[in-house]
PABA-109731 format. One record per residue: residue number from 0; chain; z, y negated, x of N, C-alpha, C, O in turn. Coordinates in steps of 0.05 Angstrom, whole numbers, plus 5000, padded with zeros to 4 digits. Layout:
BEGIN
- i; ch; n.z; n.y; n.x; ca.z; ca.y; ca.x; c.z; c.y; c.x; o.z; o.y; o.x
- NUM; A; Z; Y; X; Z; Y; X; Z; Y; X; Z; Y; X
...
// end
This chain:
BEGIN
- i; ch; n.z; n.y; n.x; ca.z; ca.y; ca.x; c.z; c.y; c.x; o.z; o.y; o.x
- 0; A; 1536; 3719; 5745; 1515; 3706; 5730; 1517; 3675; 5733; 1498; 3662; 5741
- 1; A; 1541; 3665; 5727; 1545; 3636; 5729; 1542; 3626; 5757; 1529; 3605; 5762
- 2; A; 1553; 3641; 5776; 1550; 3633; 5804; 1521; 3632; 5813; 1512; 3614; 5827
- 3; A; 1506; 3652; 5805; 1477; 3653; 5812; 1463; 3629; 5801; 1447; 3617; 5814
- 4; A; 1469; 3622; 5776; 1456; 3599; 5763; 1463; 3574; 5778; 1446; 3556; 5783
- 5; A; 1489; 3571; 5785; 1498; 3547; 5799; 1484; 3545; 5826; 1475; 3523; 5834
- 6; A; 1481; 3567; 5840; 1468; 3567; 5867; 1439; 3558; 5863; 1429; 3542; 5879
- 7; A; 1425; 3569; 5843; 1397; 3562; 5838; 1395; 3532; 5831; 1377; 3519; 5841
- 8; A; 1413; 3522; 5815; 1413; 3494; 5807; 1417; 3476; 5832; 1404; 3456; 5835
- 9; A; 1436; 3485; 5849; 1441; 3469; 5874; 1416; 3468; 5891; 1409; 3447; 5902
- 10; A; 1403; 3491; 5894; 1379; 3492; 5910; 1357; 3475; 5898; 1343; 3460; 5912
- 11; A; 1354; 3476; 5871; 1335; 3459; 5857; 1341; 3429; 5861; 1322; 3413; 5866
- 12; A; 1366; 3422; 5860; 1374; 3394; 5863; 1366; 3385; 5891; 1356; 3363; 5894
- 13; A; 1371; 3402; 5911; 1364; 3395; 5939; 1334; 3391; 5942; 1325; 3372; 5954
- 14; A; 1319; 3409; 5930; 1290; 3408; 5931; 1280; 3383; 5917; 1261; 3370; 5926
- 15; A; 1292; 3377; 5894; 1284; 3354; 5879; 1288; 3328; 5895; 1271; 3310; 5894
- 16; A; 1310; 3327; 5910; 1316; 3304; 5926; 1296; 3302; 5949; 1288; 3280; 5957
- 17; A; 1289; 3325; 5960; 1271; 3325; 5983; 1242; 3317; 5975; 1230; 3301; 5988
- 18; A; 1233; 3330; 5954; 1205; 3323; 5944; 1204; 3322; 5914; 1196; 3342; 5901
- 19; A; 1212; 3300; 5902; 1213; 3297; 5873; 1185; 3298; 5860; 1181; 3307; 5838
- 20; A; 1165; 3289; 5875; 1138; 3288; 5864; 1127; 3316; 5858; 1113; 3320; 5839
- 21; A; 1135; 3335; 5875; 1125; 3363; 5872; 1137; 3375; 5846; 1125; 3394; 5835
- 22; A; 1159; 3364; 5836; 1171; 3376; 5812; 1161; 3364; 5786; 1165; 3376; 5765
- 23; A; 1148; 3341; 5788; 1137; 3329; 5763; 1119; 3347; 5748; 1122; 3350; 5724
- 24; A; 1099; 3360; 5760; 1081; 3378; 5745; 1096; 3400; 5731; 1090; 3406; 5708
- 25; A; 1115; 3412; 5745; 1130; 3435; 5732; 1146; 3425; 5708; 1148; 3439; 5688
- 26; A; 1157; 3401; 5710; 1172; 3390; 5688; 1154; 3385; 5664; 1161; 3392; 5641
- 27; A; 1130; 3374; 5669; 1111; 3370; 5648; 1102; 3397; 5635; 1100; 3399; 5611
- 28; A; 1098; 3417; 5653; 1090; 3443; 5643; 1112; 3455; 5625; 1106; 3466; 5604
- 29; A; 1137; 3452; 5634; 1159; 3462; 5617; 1160; 3449; 5590; 1164; 3462; 5570
- 30; A; 1155; 3422; 5590; 1155; 3408; 5564; 1133; 3418; 5546; 1137; 3421; 5522
- 31; A; 1110; 3422; 5558; 1087; 3431; 5543; 1092; 3459; 5532; 1086; 3465; 5509
- 32; A; 1104; 3477; 5549; 1109; 3504; 5540; 1131; 3505; 5519; 1129; 3519; 5499
- 33; A; 1152; 3489; 5523; 1175; 3490; 5505; 1169; 3475; 5479; 1180; 3482; 5458
- 34; A; 1153; 3454; 5480; 1148; 3438; 5456; 1129; 3454; 5436; 1109; 3465; 5445
- 35; A; 1136; 3454; 5411; 1120; 3468; 5391; 1094; 3453; 5387; 1094; 3428; 5385
- 36; A; 1071; 3467; 5386; 1045; 3454; 5383; 1038; 3450; 5354; 1017; 3439; 5347
// end
């Protein structure tokens, strides 16, 4: 479980470095979903 999460995080970090702009919408979506309305 922990290894899987670490691998996913590593992949996400690489993707974020390659194209950070593409991740901005998903981050905003997460904030909207997680934040209580």
